[in-house]
N, C-alpha and C positions, 0 to 999 in steps of 0.2 A: 434295228432292236434286236434284245440282246434275250436268249433265251438258256432259263438255271431251270436245268431238269434235279428233281429230288424223288429217289425211291430207294427203299432197303440193300438192291442190288446192285455196286457198285460197274461190275463188268456190265450191265444190260444199259445205264443209263449214258457209261462212257461210249459205248458204242454207237449211241445214238446222236451223241453228242459231235464223236466223230465226224459220223453224214451229215449233218448238220453244218460242220466247219467246211467238209469237202462242197458240197454245195455252194460254199459263198456267204453260209448264214456264222452267227455268233452263239456258242453255244458254252458254259459251263454246266457242273454239276456237284451235287452236296449229298451226301449219304444220309436217309431222312427216314424215321420211323413215325407214320404218323401218330401213331397212338400213344407217343411222349409229347406231350406239351412241349420240351424243352431241346426237343430235335426240331419242329418247326421254328419256334424262336429262333435258334439258331441259323436256321434258313432264310429267316427273314430280316434279322439283323445283319447276316452277311452278304446278303441282296443288297442291302440299303446303303450298309457299310460300303460296298464295292461300285454300284452304279448309283447312288442316290433317293432310288425311287424305284414302286413295285407298280405297273398298269395293269395286272390282271396275276388273279391266283387260279388257276384250275386244280380243284381236289380231282382227283382220278382213282387216288387207289380205293381197293375195294374186293372184300373174299366173298365167296358163297359157298362154305361148307351145310348146305342143304341137308335135310332130312327131316320126315315126318315128325310131328311134334312127339307122338307117343314113343319114340326114339329116346327121349330125353334127353338128349346130347348137349346137355347146360352149358358145356366147355367151349362147344361151335357156338350156340346162342352166346354168348360173352364176347368169343373172338367176333364176330360180326358187329356187333354191338359197338366194340371196341374201334375196330378201324373204318367201318362204311359211316358210323354215327360221330364217335369222339373225335376221330381223325378227323372231321369236316370240320367241328366246333374247333378242334383245335387250329385248325387253320383261320378259322375267322376271328379268332382271340389273338392271335400273331400276326394279322393282317389289317383287322382293321383299322386299330390306330396310326398305321402309317397312309390307308386311305385317308382319313380322317384330315390328319395331318397335312397332306398333300391335295388334298383338294378334289381329289378323285381317284376312281379306282374301280376295278370291274371283280366281282366274283362270280368263278364257273365250278359249277360242280356237275359229275357223271354220275348219274342217277341211275335209273333203270325204266322200262315198260314193267317191269315186272310189278303188279298190284294195280295195274292205271284200268283193265275192264276185268275186274276179279284175280284173287290170288290162286295161283295154281297148287295142287298139290304138294305137300314136302317144302313148299317156298314163304311160308309163312312169316319165320322170322328175319327173312331176308328182306323179303317185302317191306318187314315193318320198320326195317332199318333205311330203305331206301325213301318209303312215303314219309319218316322223319324227315329227312333232309329235304323232300319236297317242301314239308311246314317248315322249316327253319328258315330255306329261301324266301318264301312267302311273307315270314315275321320281318326278316331283314329288310324286305323290299318296302313294306309298310312304314319301316323305321327310317327308310333312305329317300323319302319323297322333296327329300332337299336339291337333290341332282347331287349328289357326291359319291355314292356307291350304286354302281349296275347290280343287275344280280340275275344269272342265268340258268337253266337247269335244266342238263341234255340228258336225254333218257335212250340209252342205246336196245338196240334187239340182238340179236344173235350176230357177234362180230368174232372174226380169230383173231381170237385173244386167248391165252391159258388160264383165261378162269376157271374154267371146267377142274384143272388141278387142282384148286382151292375144298375140291366138293371132294366128303369123305365118306359118303357112302356111294359104292362100285360100280352098280345099277344107275344111278342118277349120274354118275360122273362119265358113264360109257354113253347113255343116251342122248348126255348134252352134249358129249363129242361129235358123235353121228349128228346131231342137228347143226352144228356148227359147221362142219365137214359138208354137208349136204345143202346150207340154206345162207352160211355165214357170210358178210361181206368185210372187206376191209378194215383196217381202225381208219383209213386215211379220212372214209367216211364222215367218222365222228368228227376227227379232227378241220376237215370242212365245215362242218357245221360251228366247231369252238370258233373258227375265223370270223364267220360268217357273224356272229352273235358280236366279238370284239369289235369288228371293222366296221361298226354302224357309227354314226354319229350321235357325239355324248350327250343329245336330247334325246335318241330314241333307246329304249331297251328291249332286248328280244326275252321275255320270261322265261319261257318253256319250249325245247326242240325237243320230238321224239325222231328216232331214227333207228327205222328196221329195214329187213330185206323186205322185197314188195311180194315174196311169196311166203311171207311168216303170218300164220294166222293171230 
């Protein structure tokens, strides 16, 4: 299997690709901004051109410049909608025709536990984008009962990533970093959930997985 890594920061994905290769795997990279439909289309076209097929697309891009709605930070609202929601839609638009043509494909999106049991203060727009992704997944699933396309939504809790860096409110950013330091689990936990979902037989679909620290409320 070949992993094609895509992100805006080439140095980050180049480093990950090199680590995969050092472990005996195969990996290539492509610089992509998911808010630009043409970038995602280019990623899919390049992958198909080099390898002939795409078995799985993992939508992982996400930002969280969260703040109370009363702050009226409409720029951050738009940014979250563009990355978290439009980015996922751009992925669907780019890859769905290939899945249909080859007769199989698996869409995996990294969502969030935010909003699963009520929206926390300051997270209204972020939770709205993530729940919209969950709803889109269910819609695609209902349109794909012919067995061609499988969908999986994976919702992480506190994971040791740099998501807090995208938070513009200093207080919220610092508290989130403290929570991650105190209880965050490694990104590998989410990777294992992705692997579990995509390794199922073709007639088995894992629709949703929640992955959170055991101590997270």
